[in-house]
N, C-alpha and C positions, 0 to 999 in steps of 0.2 A: 434687544428689543427692536434698532437700526435699522435692522436686517427684515424686520416684519415688515415697519414702515417702506421699508424700500420695495419691497414684494407688492404688498399692496399699490404702489402707483405703477405698478405695471400696466399696459393698456390690458392685457388679457386679464387678470385677475380682476379689475376693474369692471369688464365686460359680463364676466362670469357671476359679481357679486350682482348686478343688473338682472341677468338672467334668472338669479335664484329667487329674487324678490319677486320676478315676474313670475316663477313657475309657484311660490307659494302663495301670490296674490290669485291666480287661476284655480288653486284648489280651494281656496278663502271662497271665491264665489261659484264655488262647484263646477268650474266650468273643468272638467276632470280630464277629460281627451288632450286639450290644452297642457295642462299642466303633467299630463305625462310624457308626452313630447318633450315641454320644454325643459323637464326633468332628465331625460335621456341626452338631449343634447349636451344640457350643463354638465352630466357624469362623463360624456363621452371625451369632451374641452377641455374636461378640468385631468382625466387621464391622460389625455396626449401633451398638456400643458404641464403636468410637473414632471421633474426630473427622472423621478422613475420608472414612469410609463415611457416616457420618451425613450428611456433608453434601452425599456422593453424591445421597441424594436429596432434600434441599433446594434444592441449588442451580437446579435446574429452574425450581422455585417462585421463590426470590427472585431470579433472573435475568432473568425475563420482562417488568417493567419497572424502569426504570431507578428512583433516588430521586433527589425534584424539591428541589435545591440551589440554582436560581434559581428567580424567579418566572415562572409560566407566560408564553409570547408573546400570549395572549389573555384580554381579560376574565372573572373568572367570579363567580357570583352569592354562593359562599357556599364554606365550610371546612364539608365533612361527615365526619365524626368514628363510626365504627362503633364499636358497645362489642365488649369482650373479655373478659366476666367478672370480675360484681362481688357483692359480699354486703354487706350493711350491718351493721357491729358496733359496737354502743354503746360509747360508753367509747374510742373508737380515734381516731386524726385521720382525714378524710375520703380521704388517700389510700390508705390503709391497706387502705379497702374495695376498692379495685383489686388485679384482678388485674395479674402482672408485662403479660402483652400489653396489657393498656387503659392502664396507667401508658406505656408505651411509644406507644400510639396518642395518649394524650392531651398527652405532649410534645410528639409532632411536630404534632399539631393546631394547639398554642401558638405554635409556631416558624413553621410555615407562615403562621397569620392575621397574627403580627406582620410575617414578610417579607412580606405584603400591604396592609400599610400599616395594620391593624388597621381595615379599610374594609370588611368583608364579615362577616356573621355566620358563627357557630360554632356548628354546628350537631351534635347528638349524638344520634345513631340506633340504637335497640337498645330492645329491652322486657324480659319475661323468659325468658334464655337457658334455665333449668334450670325447670321447675317446681315452685313452690311459693317460690320467692325473688323479690323482687321486681323491679321494672323496673331496669334499669342504667343508663339514660343520665340519670337525675337525679343518681345518684350520680357520675357523669365532669361532669355539670355544676356539682356543688359542691365536686368537688375542681380545677375550673377557677376558679371564683369565687377558692377559697382560695390559688390560683396568681398571682391577680392581674386576672384578665380581667373587666373588670366585667361585671355581671350583665345589663345592655341588650342585650350585645354576645353573649350565649349563647340557642341556643332547645334545645330536645330534642325528639323524638318516641320513644313508650315503650310503644309495642303490638307493633311488628314481634318477632318470635321467631327468625327464621333470614336470611340472605342474601337468599334470594328477596323476603322481606315488608320486609328492609330498601329492596331496593330500590325497592319498590312505595312503599315511605313517601317516599321521598325524590322519584319520579316527582310525585308529588301537591302534593309542596310546592313543587320547583325547576323542573316539566314538562323541556323541551329543555337550558333555559340551562345552561351550561358551570358545573363548580364542581369543586373540589378532592376528593379520597378516600383518606382515609386510612385503611389497615388495616394488621394488619399483612402483611410481604412475601409470605409462603406463600402466605397468604390471598388476596393481591394479583389472581392470574391467575383466580379462581375468579370473585370479588366482580366484577372488570371485566366478565368473558366475560355476566357476568347483567344487572347495569346497562347495558352497553351492548345488548342485545338487549332491554331492556323500552324502551327508546328513549331513555334519560336518556344525559348528556354528560361522564362522570365522566374527571379529570385524575388521575392514578396517581400519589400521594405515600407509597410505601411504607416502614413502620418496621420496628424489631426485627431487623434483620435478622441469622441466626446465622451463618449460613458463613466459611469464612475462606477466604486465598488463598493462604497459605504454611503448613507446618506444621513443626513443633519436634520432638524425640524425644517431648517428652511428650503431643501430639497423639494418640500409637500407644498411649498407657494408655487402656483400657476404665474407661468412668464411666457412672455412671447417666443423668448429663444428658444425653448422646449419645442414650441408647435413648428420652428424651424428644422429644428435637429429631428423631428417625426415627420416633418414634409419630407426631408431628405431621405429614409430609412423607407418610406411609402415608395416615394419614385422609382428608386432604387429596386426594389421588389419588383416592381411594373416594368421595370427597364429589364430586367433578370428574363422577367419572361418574355416580354417582345424580342428581344433578340434572339432569343432560342428559337420564337416561332420563324421570326424575319429572317435569323441568318442562317438557322441549322442546315437548310440544302445550300447556301453560298461557303460556307466554312466546310462541308463535308466536298464539295467539289473541287475547293483549293487544296484540299490536302491530299488529296488521291493523286 
């Protein structure tokens, strides 16, 4: 019962309750068009706000590449970790400078690096993703050292601003040598597509999976976090389309 009340205290659940009341009122006073529009909006937000709805959008992205549980069958040159949003904050521990996605990528990168016997470099790739912010990869490198990775095992690239430029930077560093690529599961399909089209050889190690395989009644209570997950999925589908339209010619010419 406490989970039910926790769900109802979520801002999205309260907003949907208000929207439902407004839709019922509109039908009650015979404003059917308004009631219909409010009902459609309610159903759309409810669908995106429940875990199964958000998962329906996320799952095709997250399931595109399996997690890297065992060491790859072929030798790799490095573990490459893409940055996922950071901002330096004086007075805080360096791990607090990292976004949730970056922390997940950092932890997975260190896990894979250790699984490979600490025998390859751990490379963080990514500059300032947001104009006005500093480069992100040095912060991830500092966090890795704070978590026990020796400085001599770490390197970073700090000028690339997006996934396409990440791939170009990694190609300059590693050429066609195989490497483990660590990024969020929802981002991995786009990253792998771009990296491979640019002639590199990534071995995917997705992390930060959000989707569930089984549901309980609580998962059907709308929560704002599910809207955030759905927004990430929708943004990623648009980004895949955008990259294919914008960079298809550039990628083709780069690989010739």
